[in-house]
GUTOR-476153 format. One record per atom (N, C-alpha, C, O): residue in three letters; z, y, x. Coordinates in steps of 0.2 Angstrom, whole numbers, plus 5000, padded with zeros to 4 digits. Example, Ala and Ser with C-alpha at 12.3 -4.5 7.8 and 13.67 -1.06 7.14 Angstrom:
! GUTOR-476153
ALA503949725066;ALA503949785062;ALA503949845066;ALA504249835071;SER503549895064;SER503649955068;SER503950005064;SER504050065067;
//
This chain:
! GUTOR-476153
MET525248164969;MET525248224965;MET525448224958;MET525248174955;ASP525848264956;ASP526148264950;ASP525748294945;ASP525248324947;LYS525748274937;LYS525448284932;LYS525248374932;LYS524648394932;LYS525848414933;LYS525748484932;LYS525248504938;LYS524748544937;THR525248474944;THR524848504950;THR524148474948;THR523648514950;GLU524048424946;GLU523448384944;GLU523048434939;GLU522448454939;VAL523448454934;VAL523148494929;VAL522948574931;VAL522448604929;LEU523448594936;LEU523148664940;LEU522548644943;LEU522048684941;ASP522448604947;ASP521948584951;ASP521348574948;ASP520748594950;ARG521348544941;ARG520748534937;ARG520548604935;ARG519948614934;ARG521048644933;ARG520848704930;ARG520548754936;ARG520048784934;GLY520748744942;GLY520548784947;GLY519748754949;GLY519348794951;PHE519648694948;PHE518948674949;PHE518548694942;PHE517948704943;VAL518748684937;VAL518348704931;VAL518148784932;VAL517648804930;LYS518548824934;LYS518548884935;LYS518048904940;LYS517648954940;ALA518048864947;ALA517548874952;ALA516848854949;ALA516348884950;ALA516848794945;ALA516248784944;ALA515848824939;ALA515248844940;ALA516348854934;ALA516048904929;ALA515748964934;ALA515248984933;GLY516248984939;GLY515949044942;GLY515349034945;GLY514949074946;ALA515248964948;ALA514548954952;ALA514048954946;ALA513548984946;SER514248924942;SER513648924936;SER513448994934;SER512849014934;LEU513949044933;LEU513749114932;LEU513349144937;LEU512949174935;LEU513549134943;LEU513149154949;LEU512449134948;LEU512049174949;GLY512349074946;GLY511649054945;GLY511349084940;GLY510749094940;MET511649094935;MET511449134928;MET511149204930;MET510649224928;LEU511649244934;LEU511549314933;LEU511249334940;LEU511649334945;PRO510649364941;PRO510449374946;PRO510849434950;PRO510749434956;GLY511149484947;GLY511549524950;GLY512049504955;GLY512149524960;LEU512449464951;LEU513049424954;LEU512849384958;LEU513249364963;ARG512349354959;ARG512149304962;ARG511849334969;ARG511949314975;ALA511549394968;ALA511249444974;ALA511849464978;ALA511849464984;ALA512349484974;ALA513049524977;ALA513249464982;ALA513349484988;ALA513449414979;ALA513749354982;ALA513249344989;ALA513549344994;TRP512649334988;TRP512149324994;TRP512249374999;TRP512349355005;ALA512249444997;ALA512349495002;ALA512949495006;ALA512849505012;ALA513449465003;ALA514149475005;ALA514249405010;ALA514749395013;GLY513849355009;GLY513949285012;GLY513649275019;GLY513449325022;SER513449215020;SER513149195026;SER512449225027;SER512249245033;ASP512049245021;ASP511349265022;ASP511349355022;ASP510849385021;ALA511949375023;ALA512049445023;ALA511549475028;ALA511349445033;PRO511249545026;PRO510849575031;PRO511149585037;PRO511749605037;GLU510849585043;GLU511049595050;GLU511149675050;GLU511649695054;LYS510849715047;LYS510849785047;LYS511049825041;LYS510649805036;ALA511449865039;ALA511849885033;ALA511349935031;ALA511249935025;GLU511049985035;GLU510650045034;GLU509850025037;GLU509850005043;VAL509450045034;VAL508750055036;VAL508250115035;VAL508250135030;ARG508050135040;ARG507650185039;ARG506850165038;ARG506450135042;ILE506650185032;ILE505950165030;ILE505550235029;ILE505650275025;GLY505050245034;GLY504550305034;GLY504050305029;GLY503750255027;PHE503850355026;PHE503550365020;PHE503050435020;PHE503350485023;ILE502450435019;ILE501950475018;ILE501950505011;ILE501850475006;PRO501950575011;PRO502050605003;PRO501350584999;PRO500850624999;LEU501450534996;LEU500850494992;LEU501350474986;LEU501950464987;THR500950454981;THR501250424974;THR501450354975;THR501850324972;ASP501050324980;ASP501150244982;ASP501850234986;ASP501950184988;CYS502150294988;CYS502750274991;CYS503350264985;CYS503950254987;ALA503150264980;ALA503650254975;ALA504150194975;ALA504750204974;SER503950144977;SER504350084976;SER504850094980;SER505450074979;VAL504650114987;VAL505250124992;VAL505750184990;VAL506350174990;VAL505450244988;VAL505950284985;VAL506350264980;VAL506950264981;MET506050234975;MET506550214969;MET506950144971;MET507450134967;ALA506750114976;ALA507350054978;ALA508050094980;ALA508550074979;ALA507850164984;ALA508550184986;ALA508750224980;ALA509350214978;ALA508450264977;ALA508650314972;ALA508950264965;ALA509450294962;LYS508750214964;LYS509050164958;LYS509550124961;LYS509950084958;GLY509550124967;GLY510150064970;GLY510049994970;GLY510449954971;PHE509349974970;PHE509149914971;PHE509349894977;PHE509449834978;ASP509349934982;ASP509549914989;ASP510149894990;ASP510349844993;LYS510749924986;LYS511449904986;LYS511449834984;LYS511849794987;LYS511149824979;LYS511149754977;LYS511149694982;LYS511449644982;TYR510649714986;TYR510549674991;TYR510849684998;TYR510549665003;GLY511449724998;GLY511849735005;GLY511549775010;GLY511749765016;ILE511049825008;ILE510849875012;ILE510849935010;ILE510949945004;LYS510749985014;LYS510550065011;LYS509850075014;LYS509750065020;ILE509350095010;ILE508850115013;ILE508750185013;ILE508950225007;VAL508550215019;VAL508550285019;VAL507850305020;VAL507550305026;PRO507550335014;PRO506750355014;PRO506750405019;PRO507150455019;THR506250405024;THR506050465029;THR505450485029;THR504950455031;LYS505350555027;LYS504750585026;LYS504350595032;LYS504650625037;GLU503750585033;GLU503350595038;GLU502750625037;GLU502350615032;ALA502550675043;ALA502050705043;ALA501350675043;ALA500950705039;SER501150625046;SER500550595047;SER500650525047;SER501250495048;TRP500050485047;TRP500050415049;TRP500150415056;TRP500450365058;ALA499950445060;ALA500050445068;ALA500750435069;ALA500950395072;SER501150485066;SER501850495067;SER502150425064;SER502650405067;VAL502050405059;VAL502350335057;VAL502150285062;VAL502550255065;ARG501550275063;ARG501450235069;ARG501850235075;ARG502250185077;ASP501850295077;ASP502250305083;ASP503050285084;ASP503350265088;LYS503250305077;LYS504050305076;LYS504250225074;LYS504750195075;LEU503650185072;LEU503750115070;LEU503650085078;LEU504050035079;VAL503250095082;VAL503250065088;VAL503750065093;VAL503950025096;ASN504050145093;ASN504550145097;ASN505350135093;ASN505950155096;GLY505350115088;GLY505950095084;GLY506350145081;GLY506950135079;GLU506050205081;GLU506350265077;GLU506350245069;GLU506850245066;LEU505950215067;LEU505850195060;LEU505950105060;LEU505650065064;ASP506450085055;ASP506450015055;ASP505849975051;ASP505749925052;ALA505550015046;ALA504949995043;ALA504550055040;ALA504650115042;ALA504050045036;ALA503650105034;ALA503150075028;ALA502950015028;HIS503150125024;HIS502650135018;HIS502050145022;HIS502050205025;VAL501550105023;VAL501050115028;VAL500350085027;VAL500350035023;LEU499850115029;LEU499150085028;LEU499150015030;LEU499350005036;TYR498849975026;TYR498749895028;TYR498349905036;TYR498549875041;GLY497749935036;GLY497449935041;GLY497749965047;GLY497549945053;LEU498250005047;LEU498550035052;LEU498949975056;LEU498949975062;ILE499249935053;ILE499749885055;ILE499249835059;ILE499549795064;TYR498649825057;TYR498249785060;TYR497849815066;TYR497649775071;GLY497749875065;GLY497549915071;GLY497949915077;GLY497749895083;VAL498549925076;VAL499049935081;VAL499249845084;VAL499349825090;HIS499249815079;HIS499249735082;HIS498649715088;HIS498849685093;LEU498049735086;LEU497549725090;LEU497449775096;LEU497049775100;GLY497849845095;GLY497749895100;GLY497149935099;GLY496749945104;ILE497049945093;ILE496449995091;ILE496850045087;ILE497250025083;GLY496750115088;GLY497050165085;GLY497650175087;GLY498050195082;GLY497850165093;GLY498450175095;GLY498650125100;GLY498350075102;PRO499350125102;PRO499650065107;PRO499550015104;PRO499550005098;LYS499649955108;LYS499549885105;LYS500349865106;LYS500649865111;LYS500449835100;LYS501149805099;LYS501149745093;LYS500749765088;ASP501449695094;ASP501449655089;ASP501749675082;ASP502249705083;MET501449655077;MET501649695071;MET501749635065;MET501449585065;ALA502049665060;ALA502249615054;ALA502049665047;ALA502249715046;THR501649625043;THR501549645036;THR502149615032;THR502049555031;LEU502649645029;LEU503149605025;LEU502849595018;LEU502949535015;MET502549645015;MET502249635008;MET501849695006;MET501849745010;ALA501449685001;ALA501049744998;ALA501449784994;ALA501949774991;LEU501249844994;LEU501749894990;LEU501349914984;LEU501649924978;ASN500749914985;ASN500349944977;ASN499549924979;ASN499349914984;ASN499249914972;ASN498549904971;ASN498249964968;ASN498650004965;ASN497649984970;ASN497350034967;ASN497550104968;ASN497850124973;GLY497350154964;GLY497650224964;GLY497350274970;GLY497650324972;GLN496850254973;GLN496550304978;GLN495950334975;GLN495750304969;ALA495550384979;ALA494950404976;ALA494550444981;ALA494850474986;ILE493950444981;ILE493550494984;ILE493350554981;ILE493150554975;THR493550614984;THR493450674980;THR492950714984;THR492950724990;LEU492450734980;LEU491950784983;LEU491950854982;LEU492250864977;ALA491850914986;ALA491850974985;ALA491450994979;ALA490950964977;ASN491751054976;ASN491351084971;ASN490651104973;ASN490151104969;LYS490551124980;LYS489951154982;LYS489451104982;LYS488851124981;LEU489551034983;LEU489150974981;LEU488950974974;LEU488350974973;LYS489350984969;LYS489150984963;LYS488651044961;LYS488151034957;GLU488651084964;GLU488251154963;GLU487551134966;GLU487051154963;GLN487551084971;GLN486851064973;GLN486650994969;GLN486350954972;GLY486950984964;GLY486750924958;GLY487050854960;GLY486850804957;VAL487550854966;VAL487850794967;VAL488450774962;VAL488950824960;THR488450724960;THR489050694955;THR489250634958;THR489850614957;ASP488850594961;ASP489150524964;ASP488650504969;ASP488150544971;GLY488750454972;GLY488550424978;GLY487850414978;GLY487550424984;ALA487450414974;ALA486650404974;ALA486450484974;ALA485850494977;GLY486850534971;GLY486550604971;GLY486750624978;GLY486250654981;LEU487350604982;LEU487450624988;LEU486950594993;LEU486650644997;LYS486650544993;LYS486150514997;LYS485550544995;LYS485150555000;LYS485350574990;LYS484650604989;LYS484850674991;LYS484350714993;LEU485350704992;LEU485450774995;LEU485450775003;LEU485250815006;ILE485750715006;ILE485650705013;ILE485150705016;ILE484950745020;THR484650665012;THR484050635014;THR483550705013;THR483150725018;ALA483650745008;ALA483150795007;ALA483450865011;ALA483050905012;LYS484050865012;LYS484350915016;LYS484750895021;LYS485350915021;PRO484550865027;PRO484850855033;PRO485350905035;PRO485150965035;GLY485950895038;GLY486250945040;GLY486950905042;GLY487050845042;GLU487450955043;GLU488150915045;GLU488450925038;GLU488650975036;TYR488650855036;TYR489150855031;TYR489650815033;TYR489650755036;THR490250835031;THR491050815034;THR491350785029;THR491450805023;PHE491650725031;PHE492050685026;PHE492750665030;PHE492750645036;ALA493350675026;ALA493850665029;ALA494250595027;ALA494150575021;GLN494550565032;GLN494950505030;GLN495650515032;GLN495650565036;THR496150475031;THR496850485034;THR497050455039;THR497550465042;PHE496550405043;PHE496750365049;PHE496250325050;PHE495950295046;PRO496050325056;PRO495350295059;PRO495350205057;PRO494850175055;THR495850175057;THR495850105054;THR496250095049;THR496350035047;GLY496450145045;GLY496750145038;GLY496350125031;GLY495750125032;THR496650115026;THR496250105020;THR495850155017;THR495250145015;HIS496050225018;HIS495550265016;HIS494950275020;HIS494450295017;ALA494950265026;ALA494350265030;ALA493850205028;ALA493250215027;MET494250145026;MET493750095025;MET493550105018;MET492950085017;TRP493850135013;TRP493550145006;TRP492950185007;TRP492350165005;LEU493050245011;LEU492650295012;LEU492050275015;LEU491450285012;TYR492050235020;TYR491450205025;TYR491050145020;TYR490450135020;TYR491450115016;TYR491150065012;TYR490750095006;TYR490150065004;TRP491050155004;TRP490750194997;TRP490150205000;TRP489550184998;LEU490050245005;LEU489550285009;LEU488950235010;LEU488350255009;ALA489150185013;ALA488750125015;ALA488350095010;ALA487850075010;ALA488750085004;ALA488450054997;ALA487950104995;ALA487450074992;HIS487850154997;HIS487350204995;HIS486950225000;HIS486650274999;ASP486850185007;ASP486450175011;ASP486550245016;ASP486050265019;ILE487150275016;ILE487350325020;ILE487850295026;ILE488350265024;ASN487550295033;ASN488050275037;ASN488450335039;ASN488250395040;PRO489250305038;PRO489650355040;PRO489750395047;PRO490150435048;PHE489350355052;PHE489450375058;PHE488750415060;PHE488750455065;LYS488250405057;LYS487550425058;LYS487450485054;LYS487250535057;ASP487450475048;ASP487250515043;ASP487750575041;ASP487450635039;VAL488350565043;VAL488750615042;VAL489350625046;VAL489450575051;LYS489850675047;LYS490350675051;LYS490950665048;LYS491050685042;THR491450615051;THR491950605048;THR492550625053;THR492550615059;ILE493150655050;ILE493650675053;ILE494350645050;ILE494350625044;THR494950655054;THR495450625051;THR495950675049;THR495950725053;VAL496250685043;VAL496550735040;VAL497250705037;VAL497150655033;PRO497850725038;PRO498450695035;PRO498550705028;PRO498550765025;PRO498550655024;PRO498550665016;PRO498650725013;PRO498350755009;PRO499350755015;PRO499550815010;PRO499050875013;PRO499050925010;GLN498750875019;GLN498350925019;GLN497650925018;GLN497250965019;MET497450875014;MET496750865012;MET496550935008;MET496050975009;VAL496850945002;VAL496750994997;VAL496651055001;VAL496151085001;ALA497151085004;ALA497051145008;ALA496551145013;ALA496151195014;ASN496351095016;ASN495851095020;ASN495051095017;ASN494551115020;MET495051075011;MET494451075007;MET494351145004;MET493851175004;ARG494951165002;ARG494951234999;ARG494651285004;ARG494151325002;VAL494751285010;VAL494451325015;VAL493751305018;VAL493551345023;GLY493451255015;GLY492851235017;GLY492651195022;GLY492151185024;ASN493251155025;ASN493251115031;ASN492951035030;ASN492751005035;MET492851025024;MET492450955021;MET492150965016;MET492251015012;ASP491650915016;ASP491150915009;ASP491550855005;ASP491350844999;GLY491950815007;GLY492350755004;GLY492950725007;GLY492950735013;PHE493250705004;PHE493850665008;PHE493950605003;PHE493750594997;CYS494450545007;CYS494550495003;CYS495450505004;CYS495650525009;VAL495850485000;VAL496650495000;VAL496850454994;VAL496550444989;GLY497450454996;GLY497850424989;GLY498050474984;GLY498050534986;GLU498250464979;GLU498650504974;GLU499150534976;GLU499550504980;PRO499450594975;PRO499150634969;PRO498650694972;PRO498450744968;TRP498450684977;TRP497950734980;TRP497250744978;TRP496950794979;ASN497050684975;ASN496350694972;ASN496550734965;ASN496150784964;ASN496950704961;ASN497050754955;ASN497250824956;ASN497050864953;ARG497550834962;ARG497750894964;ARG497050934965;ARG497050994961;ALA496650914968;ALA496050944970;ALA495750974963;ALA495451024963;ILE495750924959;ILE495350944952;ILE495750994949;ILE495351034946;ILE496450994947;ILE496751044945;ILE496851114948;ILE496951164945;ASP496751104955;ASP496651174959;ASP495851194958;ASP495751244961;LYS495351154955;LYS494651164954;LYS494351184960;LYS494051234961;ILE494351144965;ILE494151144970;ILE493651074972;ILE493151074976;GLY493851024969;GLY493350964969;GLY493350924963;GLY493650944958;PHE492950854963;PHE493050824958;PHE492950744961;PHE492750734966;THR493250694957;THR493250624958;THR492550594957;THR492350584952;ALA492350574964;ALA491550534963;ALA491650464962;ALA491250434960;VAL492250444963;VAL492350364963;VAL493050354964;VAL493450384968;THR493450314960;THR494050284962;THR494050224966;THR493550194966;SER494550204969;SER494550154974;SER494650084971;SER494650034974;GLN494850084964;GLN494750024961;GLN494050014958;GLN493849954957;ASP493650064958;ASP493050044957;ASP492550014962;ASP492049984961;ILE492850044968;ILE492650004975;ILE492749934976;ILE492349894978;TRP493349924973;TRP493649854974;TRP494249854969;TRP494749884971;THR494249814963;THR494749814958;THR495349774961;THR495249724964;ASP495949804960;ASP496649774963;ASP496449764970;ASP496549704973;HIS496349814973;HIS496249804981;HIS496849824984;HIS497249864982;PRO497049784990;PRO497649794993;PRO497749864996;PRO497149894998;GLU498249904997;GLU498349964998;GLU498749975003;GLU498649955009;LYS499450005002;LYS499950025006;LYS500349955007;LYS500449925002;VAL500649945013;VAL501049875014;VAL501749905016;VAL501849965018;LEU502249865016;LEU502949875019;LEU502749845027;LEU502749785028;GLY502749895030;GLY502549865038;GLY503149875043;GLY503549925042;THR503149825048;THR503749835053;THR503349815060;THR502749805061;THR503849795065;THR503649765071;THR503749695070;THR504149665067;ALA503449665074;ALA503749585075;ALA504349575078;ALA504649525076;ASP504549625082;ASP505249615085;ASP505749635079;ASP506249605080;PHE505649665075;PHE506049685069;PHE506249625066;PHE506749605065;VAL505649585065;VAL505649525060;VAL506049465063;VAL506449425061;ALA505949475070;ALA506349415074;ALA507149425074;ALA507549375074;LYS507249495075;LYS507949515076;LYS508349525070;LYS508949525070;TYR507949535064;TYR508349555058;TYR508049515052;TYR507849555047;PRO507849455052;PRO507449415047;PRO507849425040;PRO507549435034;LYS508449435040;LYS508749435034;LYS508849515030;LYS508849525024;THR508849555035;THR508849625034;THR507949645031;THR507849685027;ALA507549605033;ALA506849615032;ALA506849585023;ALA506549615019;ILE507149525023;ILE507049485016;ILE507449545010;ILE507149565005;ALA508049565012;ALA508349615008;ALA507849675007;ALA507749695001;MET507649705013;MET507149755010;MET506649745006;MET506349785002;MET506449685006;MET505749655001;MET506049654994;MET505749674989;CYS506649624994;CYS506949604988;CYS507049674983;CYS506949684977;ALA507349714987;ALA507549784984;ALA506849814982;ALA506849844977;ILE506349804986;ILE505749854985;ILE505349824980;ILE504949854976;ILE505249754980;ILE504949704974;ILE505349724967;ILE505049734962;GLU506049724968;GLU506349744961;GLU506249814959;GLU506049814953;ALA506149864962;ALA505949934962;ALA505149944958;ALA505049974954;GLY504749904962;GLY504149894959;GLY504149864952;GLY503749894948;ARG504549814951;ARG504449784944;ARG504849834939;ARG504649834933;TRP505349874941;TRP505649924937;TRP505149984934;TRP505050004929;ILE504750004940;ILE504150054938;ILE503650034934;ILE503450074930;ASP503449974934;ASP502849944930;ASP503149924923;ASP502749904918;ALA503749924922;ALA504049884916;ALA503949934910;ALA503949924904;SER503850004912;SER503950044906;SER503450114907;SER503350134912;LEU503350144902;LEU503050214902;LEU503650264904;LEU503550304909;ALA504150254901;ALA504750294903;ALA504950284910;ALA505150334913;ASN504850224913;ASN505150214919;ASN504550254924;ASN504750284929;ARG503950254923;ARG503450274927;ARG503750354926;ARG503750384932;ARG503850384920;ARG503950444920;ARG504550474924;ARG504550524927;GLU505050434924;GLU505650454928;GLU505350444936;GLU505450494940;THR505050394938;THR504750394945;THR504350454947;THR504450474952;ALA503950484942;ALA503550534944;ALA504050594945;ALA503950644950;GLU504450594941;GLU504950664940;GLU505250664948;GLU505250714952;THR505450594950;THR505950584956;THR505450604962;THR505650644966;ILE504850564962;ILE504450584970;ILE504150644969;ILE503850664974;ALA504050684963;ALA503750744963;ALA504250794967;ALA503950844970;GLN504850784969;GLN505350824972;GLN505150844978;GLN504850804981;LYS505350904981;LYS505250934987;LYS505350884994;LYS504950874999;SER505950844993;SER505950794998;SER505550744999;SER505550705004;TYR505150724993;TYR504650664993;TYR503950694993;TYR503750724998;VAL503550694987;VAL502950714988;VAL502650794987;VAL502150814988;ASN503250834984;ASN503250894983;ASN502650924979;ASN502250964981;THR502550904973;THR502050934968;THR502350934961;THR502950924960;ASP501950944957;ASP502050944950;ASP502150874947;ASP501750834949;THR502650864943;THR502650794940;THR502050774937;THR501950714937;ASP501750814933;ASP501250804929;ASP500650784933;ASP500250744930;VAL500450804938;VAL499950794944;VAL499950724946;VAL499450694945;ILE500550704948;ILE500750624948;ILE500650584942;ILE500250534942;LEU500950614937;LEU501050554931;LEU500350544928;LEU500250484928;GLU499950584927;GLU499250564923;GLU499050514926;GLU498750474922;ARG498950504933;ARG498450444936;ARG498950394936;ARG498750334936;MET499650404936;MET500050344937;MET500050304930;MET500250244929;LEU499850344925;LEU499850304918;LEU499250294916;LEU499150274910;GLY498750304921;GLY498050274920;GLY497550334917;GLY497050314915;ARG497850384916;ARG497450444911;ARG497050474917;ARG497350514920;TYR496450464918;TYR496050494923;TYR495550544919;TYR495350524914;SER495350614923;SER494850654922;SER494450654927;SER494850644932;ASN493850674929;ASN493550674934;ASN493350734938;ASN493150744943;GLY493550784933;GLY493350864936;GLY492650874934;GLY492350924935;LEU492250824930;LEU491550824929;LEU491550834921;LEU491050824918;GLY492050834917;GLY492050824910;GLY492150764907;GLY492150754901;LYS492250714912;LYS492350644909;LYS493150624909;LYS493450644913;SER493350594904;SER494050574904;SER494050504902;SER493650484898;TRP494550464905;TRP494550394902;TRP495250354904;TRP495650384909;ASP495450304900;ASP496150274902;ASP495850214906;ASP495450174904;ASP496150214912;ASP495850164917;ASP496450114918;ASP496950124921;LYS496250054915;LYS496749994916;LYS496849964922;LYS497249924923;ASN496549994927;ASN496649964934;ASN496950024938;ASN496750044944;HIS497350064935;HIS497650124939;HIS498150084944;HIS498150024944;MET498550134947;MET499050114952;MET499550064949;MET499850084944;LYS499650004953;LYS500149954950;LYS500549944956;LYS500349954962;PHE501249924955;PHE501749924960;PHE501949844959;PHE502149814964;PHE501949814954;PHE502149744954;PHE501649704949;PHE501449644952;ASN501549724943;ASN500949684940;ASN501049614939;ASN500749564940;ASP501849604937;ASP502049524937;ASP502049494943;ASP502049424943;GLY502049524949;GLY502149494955;GLY501449484959;GLY501449474965;ALA500949504955;ALA500149494959;ALA500149544964;ALA499849534969;VAL500449594963;VAL500249654969;VAL500549634975;VAL500249654980;ASN501149614975;ASN501649604982;ASN501349554987;ASN501449574992;TYR501049494985;TYR500949444990;TYR500649464996;TYR500149504995;PRO500749455002;PRO500349485008;PRO499849425008;PRO499949375012;TYR499249435004;TYR498649375005;TYR498549375012;TYR498549425016;LEU498349315015;LEU498049325022;LEU497349365021;LEU497049395025;SER496949345016;SER496149365016;SER496249435015;SER495849465018;ASP496749475012;ASP496849545013;ASP496849565019;ASP496349605021;GLY497149545024;GLY497249575031;GLY496649555034;GLY496349595038;MET496349495033;MET495749485036;MET495249535034;MET494849545039;TRP495149565028;TRP494649595026;TRP494549665030;TRP494049695031;PHE495149685031;PHE495249755036;PHE494949735042;PHE494549785045;LEU495149685045;LEU494749655052;LEU494049655051;LEU493749695055;THR493649635047;THR492949625045;THR492749695045;THR492349705049;GLN493049745043;GLN492849805043;GLN492849835049;GLN492349865052;HIS493449835052;HIS493549865060;HIS492949835063;HIS492649875067;LYS492749775063;LYS492249745066;LYS491549775065;LYS491149805069;ARG491449775058;ARG490849805055;ARG490749885059;ARG490249905061;TRP491249925059;TRP491149995061;TRP491250005068;TRP491250065071;GLY491349945071;GLY491349955080;GLY491949975082;GLY492049985088;LEU492549975078;LEU493149985081;LEU493449925085;LEU493749935090;LEU493149865082;LEU493349805087;LEU492649785090;LEU492249765086;LYS492649775096;LYS491949755099;LYS491749685099;LYS491149665100;ASP492249645098;ASP492149565096;ASP492449545091;ASP492949575088;ASP492249485088;ASP492649455082;ASP493249425085;ASP493249385089;PRO493849455081;PRO494449425083;PRO494549355080;PRO494149335076;ASP495049325081;ASP495249255077;ASP495549285070;ASP496149295069;TYR495049295065;TYR495249325059;TYR495849305056;TYR496349335056;LEU495849235054;LEU496349195051;LEU496949195055;LEU497549195053;GLY496849185063;GLY497449185067;GLY497749235067;GLY498349235067;VAL497549295067;VAL497849355068;VAL498349375061;VAL498849395061;ALA497949355056;ALA498149375049;ALA498749325048;ALA499249345045;LYS498749255050;LYS499449225050;LYS499949245054;LYS500449235051;LYS499849275059;LYS500349305063;LYS500649375061;LYS501249385062;VAL500249415058;VAL500449465055;VAL500849465049;VAL501449495048;ASN500549435043;ASN500749435037;ASN501249385036;ASN501149325037;GLN501849415034;GLN502349365034;GLN502549325027;GLN503049345023;THR502049285026;THR502049245020;THR502649205018;THR502749195012;GLU502949175022;GLU503549125022;GLU504149175020;GLU504549155016;LEU504149225024;LEU504749265023;LEU504749305015;LEU505249315012;TYR504049325014;TYR504049355008;TYR504149305002;TYR504349324997;LYS504049235003;LYS504249184998;LYS504949164997;LYS505149144992;GLN505249185003;GLN506049185002;GLN506249244998;GLN506549234993;ALA506049304999;ALA506249364995;ALA506049354988;ALA506449364984;ALA505349324987;ALA505149324979;ALA505649274975;ALA505849284970;ALA505749214979;ALA506349164976;ALA506949204975;ALA507149204969;ARG507249244979;ARG507849284978;ARG507749314971;ARG508249314966;VAL507249354970;VAL507249394964;VAL506849364959;VAL506649404954;GLY506649294959;GLY506349264953;GLY505649284952;GLY505449304947;VAL505249294957;VAL504549304956;VAL504149254958;VAL504249224963;SER503549234954;SER503149174956;SER502649194962;SER502449254963;VAL502549164967;VAL502049174972;VAL501349124970;VAL501349074967;PRO500649154973;PRO500149124971;PRO500049054975;PRO500449044979;LYS499649014973;LYS499548934976;LYS499248954983;LYS499348914987;SER498848994983;SER498349004989;SER498549074993;SER498749124990;ASP498349075000;ASP498349135003;ASP497749175003;ASP497749225006;MET497249144999;MET496649174998;MET496549204992;MET496849184988;ARG496249264991;ARG495949284985;ARG495249294986;ARG494949314991;SER494849294979;SER494149324980;SER493949374975;SER494149374970;HIS493549424978;HIS493349484974;HIS492649504976;HIS492449504981;LYS492449534971;LYS491649564971;LYS491749634972;LYS491949664967;LEU491649664977;LEU491649744979;LEU490949764976;LEU490549724974;ILE490949834976;ILE490549884973;ILE489849884974;ILE489449914971;ASP489749844979;ASP488949834982;ASP488749764980;ASP488249734982;GLY489249724976;GLY489049664974;GLY489249604978;GLY489149544976;VAL489449614984;VAL489549574989;VAL490249544988;VAL490749584988;VAL490249474988;VAL490949444987;VAL491449434994;VAL491149424999;TRP491949444994;TRP492449434999;TRP492949374997;TRP493349384993;ASP492949325000;ASP493449274999;ASP493849245006;ASP494349205006;GLY493549275010;GLY494049255017;GLY493749185021;GLY494049165026;LYS493149155017;LYS493049095020;LYS492649095027;LYS492749045031;ASP492249145027;ASP491849155034;ASP491849225037;ASP491349255037;PRO492349245038;PRO492449325040;PRO491949345045;PRO491649395045;LYS491749305050;LYS491349325056;LYS490549345052;LYS490149395054;LYS490449295048;LYS489649305044;LYS489649365040;LYS489249405040;TYR490349375036;TYR490349425032;TYR490349485035;TYR489949535033;ALA490749505041;ALA490649555045;ALA489949575048;ALA489849635048;ALA489649535049;ALA488949535052;ALA488449555047;ALA487849575048;GLY488649535041;GLY488049525036;GLY487849595032;GLY487349595029;PHE488249645033;PHE488049705031;PHE487449745034;PHE487449755040;LYS486949775029;LYS486449815032;LYS486649875036;LYS486449885041;VAL487149915033;VAL487449975036;VAL487949955040;VAL488449935037;LYS487949975046;LYS488549955051;LYS488449995057;LYS487950035057;ALA488850005061;ALA488950045067;ALA488450015072;ALA488450045078;
//
């Protein structure tokens, strides 16, 4: 090799090394190279279903802000009418994934609340930000909280109707847990019905229910429309509770693992962007308020997104435990104990006849290893344990250690 060729080769090596170093330093470039290389997603376009709720925000913003392109995919957010529709379209493959109720994924996996199919929870989308709304007609009878509701039901037995959004879902479990914490059996002392989230306010307006549990912005909408008040927020039932997840089928994960990772990367980044500033939250509220998404006034969404709560009874407060989409990565990890908790409540309320293999099911459904790969790509730390511990509104601690004992230990159950 002559000296001129040697110099050129050396320059080429230095350039290549510098390029590699640059890719290592700049996440955007690194992701672009990854998306084009051997780790490229198997699918270029993914249809992700959502229900018109504030907590669809990270899925919508992943597409609206172009985080999806960075990871070599195009996310097509698909508006759905009900959780049953989301379930059916996931199961039959019309949707690739969905913004979906945590407990719905587990219910389908075990064949309760719909057809049985092996399912997968890729990541959690949000913590907090749901509530239980009671109708103003209860306020007129002296009810402002759970204790007042118990007093009324005891003094004036009758048919009291409460709505949740899906039998195995999060809202059903928050409603049942709150009622039971006040010694009200949700299956014996009151009637419970299923109503899709966007239809809650209209149904309460015409007197179809005394209360409902749903995600925002529909609780705040009920207050603004002067038909109901917030009796309790879900973060008061369980601070930083698991809520919606990015759910899909086990078949999808097996066939398109790189696409699953790309979806997670884009949505984690979107959640991080939303939580980064008040300005970003405002832009998010303006985007998702549009007709193609939640279809309501921006301010109805924004108030509680910013943690500015009023309960419709004259009380206002700043809630530090408002809806979070990232929270330095704490939101998104698919903790096994979170999935197991929903199973304990399904058993408590007779949706499951026998105790399942709580940990075994959670390990099968929650894609912790896949999530860790996505988190590494976007530079997000993951917890040391797959379990976390919380004290709920009734003072009972959930830590995932003895789910069978926990499920059987409640005084009020089916």
